[in-house]
Backbone as a printed PyTorch tensor [residue, N CA C, xyz], in Angstrom:
tensor([[[ 95.2950, 116.8530,  97.2910],
         [ 96.0100, 116.1890,  96.5130],
         [ 97.1870, 115.7070,  97.0740]],

        [[ 97.5800, 114.5680,  97.5650],
         [ 98.6130, 114.4690,  98.1970],
         [100.1110, 114.5400,  97.4420]],

        [[101.2540, 114.7110,  98.4110],
         [102.6560, 115.2920,  97.7250],
         [102.7820, 114.4110,  96.9120]],

        [[102.6640, 113.0520,  96.7460],
         [103.2640, 112.1920,  95.8900],
         [102.4780, 112.3140,  94.5060]],

        [[101.1180, 112.1310,  94.6970],
         [100.4160, 112.7520,  93.5970],
         [100.6770, 113.8130,  92.8470]],

        [[100.8160, 114.8220,  93.3500],
         [101.1680, 116.2320,  93.1980],
         [102.8580, 116.0630,  92.0180]],

        [[103.3690, 115.5480,  92.9150],
         [104.7950, 115.4750,  92.0710],
         [104.5230, 114.3430,  90.9250]],

        [[103.7860, 113.4440,  91.0530],
         [103.7310, 112.5850,  89.8550],
         [103.0470, 113.2290,  88.5400]],

        [[102.1690, 113.9500,  88.8030],
         [101.4670, 114.7130,  87.8660],
         [102.3860, 116.0070,  87.3240]],

        [[103.5150, 116.3910,  88.1840],
         [104.1150, 117.4310,  87.5890],
         [105.2770, 116.4680,  86.4200]],

        [[105.7710, 115.6060,  87.0130],
         [106.9330, 114.6800,  86.3690],
         [105.9300, 114.2600,  84.9360]],

        [[105.0220, 113.8740,  85.0470],
         [104.3130, 113.3850,  83.6380],
         [104.0390, 114.6500,  82.7580]],

        [[103.5720, 116.1230,  83.3510],
         [104.0680, 117.1840,  82.7490],
         [104.8910, 117.3070,  82.1980]],

        [[106.1020, 117.5440,  82.9990],
         [107.6440, 117.7950,  82.1350],
         [107.7430, 116.6300,  81.1950]],

        [[107.4780, 115.3450,  81.3300],
         [107.7900, 114.7360,  80.4180],
         [106.9390, 114.9980,  78.7350]],

        [[105.5750, 115.1990,  78.9930],
         [104.9910, 115.9260,  78.0560],
         [105.2830, 117.0080,  77.7230]],

        [[105.9340, 117.7920,  78.1110],
         [106.6480, 119.3480,  77.4420],
         [107.6010, 118.8610,  76.6510]],

        [[108.4870, 117.9600,  77.2430],
         [109.6170, 117.5260,  76.5740],
         [109.4050, 116.7000,  75.3970]],

        [[108.2350, 115.9950,  75.1160],
         [107.8390, 115.1000,  73.7770],
         [106.4160, 115.5800,  72.9840]],

        [[106.1480, 117.2350,  73.2730],
         [105.0120, 117.6460,  72.7080],
         [103.9960, 116.7620,  72.4970]],

        [[104.0320, 116.1350,  73.8630],
         [102.8330, 115.6760,  74.3860],
         [101.6280, 116.3450,  74.3090]],

        [[100.7380, 117.2510,  73.2230],
         [ 99.7250, 118.1370,  73.6320],
         [ 98.6100, 117.4440,  74.0700]],

        [[ 98.1200, 116.2160,  73.8210],
         [ 97.1430, 115.7530,  74.6710],
         [ 97.2650, 115.4920,  75.9490]],

        [[ 98.2090, 114.9420,  76.3600],
         [ 98.6340, 114.7370,  77.8800],
         [ 98.5970, 116.1240,  78.3530]],

        [[ 99.3890, 117.0530,  77.7260],
         [ 99.4830, 118.3630,  78.4690],
         [ 98.0220, 119.1180,  78.9720]],

        [[ 97.3500, 118.9690,  77.7760],
         [ 95.8480, 119.6090,  77.8000],
         [ 95.2590, 118.8750,  78.9660]],

        [[ 95.1320, 117.3570,  78.9050],
         [ 94.3980, 116.6570,  80.2110],
         [ 95.1270, 117.1130,  81.5030]],

        [[ 96.1260, 117.0070,  81.6160],
         [ 96.6710, 117.8160,  82.8760],
         [ 96.3260, 119.3380,  83.3230]],

        [[ 96.1140, 119.9560,  82.1810],
         [ 95.9210, 121.4180,  82.0060],
         [ 94.2890, 121.4680,  82.7930]],

        [[ 93.4190, 120.6390,  82.2480],
         [ 92.2120, 120.3950,  82.5610],
         [ 92.1870, 119.8250,  83.7400]],

        [[ 92.6790, 119.2980,  84.2160],
         [ 92.7880, 118.1860,  85.7160],
         [ 93.1490, 119.2090,  86.6830]],

        [[ 94.2150, 119.9570,  86.2290],
         [ 94.6000, 121.2310,  87.4930],
         [ 93.7840, 122.0880,  87.5230]],

        [[ 92.8490, 122.9740,  86.7390],
         [ 92.0190, 123.8850,  86.7280],
         [ 90.9420, 123.4050,  87.5390]],

        [[ 90.4490, 121.7640,  87.2030],
         [ 89.4010, 121.3950,  88.1650],
         [ 89.6370, 121.0990,  89.5840]],

        [[ 90.7680, 120.9000,  89.8450],
         [ 91.4470, 120.4080,  91.3330],
         [ 91.7550, 121.7530,  91.7660]],

        [[ 92.2320, 122.9310,  91.3940],
         [ 91.9720, 124.2260,  91.8770],
         [ 90.8990, 124.7530,  92.0970]],

        [[ 89.9570, 124.6020,  91.2060],
         [ 88.2880, 125.0840,  91.7860],
         [ 88.0310, 124.1370,  92.7790]],

        [[ 88.0210, 122.8720,  92.8420],
         [ 87.2350, 122.3830,  94.0880],
         [ 88.3110, 122.1790,  95.2870]],

        [[ 89.4250, 122.5910,  95.0810],
         [ 90.2600, 122.8270,  96.6060],
         [ 90.9470, 124.3890,  96.5620]],

        [[ 90.0690, 125.1890,  96.7430],
         [ 90.6750, 126.4650,  97.2840],
         [ 91.5620, 126.9050,  98.1080]],

        [[ 91.4230, 125.7350,  98.9290],
         [ 92.4220, 126.2230, 100.2040],
         [ 93.8780, 125.7420, 100.0850]],

        [[ 94.2110, 124.8800,  99.1680],
         [ 95.4110, 124.3670,  98.7390],
         [ 96.1040, 125.1330,  97.6560]],

        [[ 97.5770, 124.8970,  97.4480],
         [ 98.0260, 125.6880,  97.0200],
         [ 97.8800, 125.3620,  95.3730]],

        [[ 97.7560, 126.1710,  94.5160],
         [ 97.2510, 126.2490,  93.1270],
         [ 98.2470, 125.5250,  92.2400]],

        [[ 97.6330, 124.2360,  91.8640],
         [ 98.6490, 123.3150,  90.6630],
         [ 98.9510, 124.0800,  89.8090]],

        [[ 98.2260, 124.9040,  89.0310],
         [ 97.8930, 125.4330,  87.5930],
         [ 99.1070, 126.6210,  87.7730]],

        [[ 99.2370, 126.8500,  88.7510],
         [100.5000, 127.9240,  89.1400],
         [101.4770, 127.5340,  88.8800]],

        [[102.0150, 125.9860,  89.4190],
         [103.4410, 125.6170,  89.1570],
         [103.4470, 125.1230,  87.7830]],

        [[102.3410, 124.6940,  87.1250],
         [102.3910, 124.0410,  85.8980],
         [102.8960, 125.3230,  84.8820]],

        [[102.3300, 126.5460,  84.9010],
         [102.3660, 127.6690,  84.0630],
         [103.8220, 128.0300,  84.0780]],

        [[104.6340, 127.8760,  85.8220],
         [105.9080, 127.8740,  86.1990],
         [106.6550, 127.0990,  85.2000]],

        [[106.4600, 125.8830,  85.1540],
         [107.3660, 124.5330,  84.6280],
         [107.1610, 125.0460,  82.9470]],

        [[106.3060, 125.4770,  82.6460],
         [105.9410, 125.7410,  80.7300],
         [106.8600, 127.1270,  80.6430]],

        [[106.4320, 128.1880,  81.4150],
         [107.4190, 129.2540,  81.0460],
         [108.5280, 129.1330,  81.2190]],

        [[109.3160, 128.5020,  82.2290],
         [110.7410, 127.9520,  82.1390],
         [111.2370, 127.0650,  81.2540]],

        [[110.4400, 126.0150,  80.5450],
         [110.6580, 125.3770,  79.5890],
         [110.7680, 126.1430,  78.4670]],

        [[109.7060, 126.9850,  77.6780],
         [110.0290, 128.0800,  76.8250],
         [110.8820, 128.8230,  76.6040]],

        [[111.5230, 129.2380,  78.1650],
         [112.9960, 130.0560,  78.2120],
         [114.1480, 129.4930,  77.8210]],

        [[114.3270, 127.9090,  78.1720],
         [115.2410, 127.5910,  77.5030],
         [115.1170, 127.1160,  76.3450]],

        [[113.9310, 126.7410,  75.7210],
         [114.0400, 126.4270,  74.0620],
         [114.5230, 127.4600,  73.2520]]])
């Protein structure tokens, strides 16, 4: 996954968290899980998403 694609997906995830867009959040989680499984040699996207979600929960 390119840096730009990863950054765009993370930005979309942050926006969905801010607006309680659970359908979008779920779709991004599924895409991240599939990407991580298909590309085990790349940094795990799901780890980044979990950290962002945890950060959001701590602020709220």
